[in-house]
N, C-alpha and C positions, 0 to 999 in steps of 0.2 A: 768188482772184487769185494768180497765180504771180509771185513776186518773183525777178527775175534780177539778181544782182550781176555787174556788167560791162556795158559798152555798146559800147565801141569795139573790143574784142578780136575775134579771128576767130570763136570759138564764139558769143559774144554776138550778133554780127551775123547769123550763120546762125540763131540762135534767134529773132531779130526777124523773119526771113523766114518762119519756120515757126509762130511763136506770137505774132502781132502784139498780142494782147490782154494779154500779160504786161507787168508794169511793170519797166523796165530802170533799174538804179541805177548811174549813172556817178559819177566822182570829185566832180563838182560837187554831187551830191545827198548823198553820204557818202564821205568819204575814208577808205578802209580802212587807210591808213598811220597814222591817228589814231583807233583804236577806243576810246580811253579806257583808264584804268587797269584792267587785268584784262579789258578788252573790254566794260566795263559800259555805256559810251555806245552802242556798236553794239547790244548786247543790248536796251537800253531802246528804241532807235529801231525795232528790228524788232518788239518787243512792241506798240508803238503802231500799227504798220502792220497787224498781225493778218492776214498773208497766209495762203493755203490751202496753199502749198508754196513751196519755194525751191530755186533752182539757183545754185550759186556758180561762175560762169564768170570771175570776176575773179582776177587773180594778178599778182604781181611776177615778170616773166619774163626780165629782163635777166641772163642766166646769168653772164656775165663781170663785170658791174658789181656783182653781188651779193657778190662776194668782198670788195669795199670797203664795201658797204652792207648787211651781213648783218642789222643791227638793223632796218632798214626792211623788208627782205625778210621777216624773221620776223614783223613786225607784220602785214604784208599777207597772207602765206601761212600763218602759224601762229596768231597770236593772234586775228585776225579770224574765220577759220573756226570756231575753238573757241567764240567768243562767239556766232556764228550758231547752232551746234549746240545750245548751251545754251538759246537762245531757242526753237528748234524743239522741243526736248524739253518745255519749259514749255507751248508752244502745242499740242503733240501733232500736229505736221505733219511731213511728210517732207522730207528734204534730199538733193539730189544735188550732190556736191562733186567737181570735176575735179582729179586729181592727175597724176603724171608718172612715167616710167621712171627719172628721175634719183634716185629714192629707193634705187635699187640701185647696186652698184659696177661692174656690167658685166663681171664675171668669167665666164670660160667661154664656151660656145656654146649652152648649153641655154636655151630660153625660160624666163623667170622666172614662177613661179606666184604667185598673189596672197598666199599665206602664207609665201613665201620671206623670210627675215630681211633687213630693209633695211640698207643700209650706204652711205649717200650719200657721194660723193667731194668735194662742195663745198658752199658756202653755200646755193646755190639748192636743192639736194636736201635739205639739212638743214631749210631753212625749210618746204618742202613736207611733209616727214615730220612736222614739228611740227604742221602743220595736220591731217594724218591722225589723229595721236594725239589731238588735241583733239576732233575730230569723234567718234571712237569713244568717248571717255571721257564724253561728255555724256549718253549714254543715249537719244539721239533715234533715230527711224526714219531710216536714212540709206543711201545707196550712195556709195561712193568709186569713181569711174571713173578708173583710171590709163590714160593714153594717151601717145602719142609722135609726134614729127615731124609736127606739125599743119600742114596747108596749106589754103589757100583763095584766093579772089580778093580778100581783105581784108588790110589791114595788111602788116607785114613778115614774109616767110617765104621758105623756100628756093626755091619755084617762081618767085616774083616775081624774086628775085635772079638765078636762073639765066637767066630770059628776058632780063633786062636785060643781063647780062654776055655771054650767048650771042649777042646781036645786035651787040655791040661788038667781040668778040674772035674770033680764029680757033681758039683752044684755051684750056682752063681746067684747072688742076690741082685735083682734088677728092679728098677723103679716101675711101679704099676699105676701111679696116679697122674702121670703125664700122658695125655692122649693126643695122637696126631696121625698124619698120613705119611707113611714111608713112600718115598718117591724115587723111582729109577732115574739115574742120571741120563740114561739113553733116551728115556721118554721126554725129559726136559730138553735135551738137545734137538730132538725131532720137533718138539713144540716150538722152539726158538726159530728153526728154519721155516716151518710152515707159517708162523706168525709174521716173519719178515715178508713173505710172499703176499700175505693178506694185507699188510700195511702198504706195500708198494701199489697194490691194486686199489686200495680204499683207505686213504689216510684218516678218514672219519672214524676208523676203528681204534684210533689211538685211545689209550686208557690203561687202567690197572686191572689185572686179572689174577685169579688164584688158580694155581696148577699144583695139586698135590695128589698123592696116591690114595686109592680106596681099596678096602674099607678102612675106616679109622681103627686104630688099635693102640695099646700101650707099649712102652718099651719092653715090658716083660712079655707081652703077647707076641711082639715082633721077635724077641729072643727065642721063644718056644718054637715059632715057625721056622726059624733058622736052624735050630737044633734038629727038628724033625726032618727038614729037607736034607740036611747034611748027614743024617744018620748018626748023630751024636747022642749019647745017653745022659748028658749033663742035665741035671734038674734045675729048673728056674724057680727061685723063691721070690714072691712078690714083696716089695718093700715100699714105703712111702718116700716121697722126695726128702722129707725131713731126716731120713736115715742115711741120705747120701748127699751131704752138704757140698756145695761148690762155691767158688768165689762169686760167680754170676748167677743170679736167679733165672730159672727156666720157667717159661709159661706152662701152666698145668694143662690148659686147653689150647692145643695147636690145630684144632679142626678148622679147615678152610672151606668155605662155600664156593664151589667151582662152577656154579650153574651158568655163569656168563661166558664160559669157554665156548659155548655153541656159536657165539658171534664170530669166533675165529675158526670154526669148523673143527674144534678140538673137544676131547672128552677126558675125564679123569683116567689115568692109567691104573691098571690092577697090579699092585705091587707083588702079589703072590705069583703072578704069571712071569714076572721078571726075575724072581728070586732063584729058581733053579739054574739058569744060565750064569748068573752072578756067582753063585757058589761053585759051579764047575770051574769057572775061570780062576777063582781065588784059591781053590784047593791045590792048584798047580804052583802057587806062588808063596804059600804060607809055610 
């Protein structure tokens, strides 16, 4: 039985579409904000379930609020994954853990390789980095999939926001100097499932991988593609990050080098190919 932490998030909902037989753990079943001292309560809970594999698709993702709630973000994103990995190591089962481009500082224009030294700019990135370190230290069979700019027809995300605002306004000002790879949640879900299979067959594949959409674009470029696909006449005005201040600093360069994905039999997803279906689903809900 595959145990999936997360139930309402974008990737978790796509996993439910693709692997209905998995057991999905929401906050009502186990609150990752309260994993117990040193994560012992979560560790014991997993050991009692005795799953065959685990995907951690749960996370504290409120980037700005994390600046004020770093302790909570670190429990969910840092302590909980570490406790999961310790249980996985004891059970001898593989773990796929989803992480983020926010572990990097976004300097330069070169895509970040998986072994590039992390340097998070804010609390959210620090909490996710703590989780990565905990997973690696546990000695389990694992894959950390760092991704970026996730979108789907579920939850709150950039595509949903742009469709709503684009239908209400004639123009929008959107940041153009942050560059990254929009990534379909459906592709992340499929990658998680395939990676589990690869890890079960060959634990030596354990490691950190980058999985983000191609080609790289700006938020403004992504917004234009959304408007065009949705048939909205809303004009997009490019602005710099400095004109859109937020409590948490965002990395300007979120490009991820995904070349090592071939070891897992994976390749970068084309975000433009997934956009039409996402917009079709969202139009019926907004």
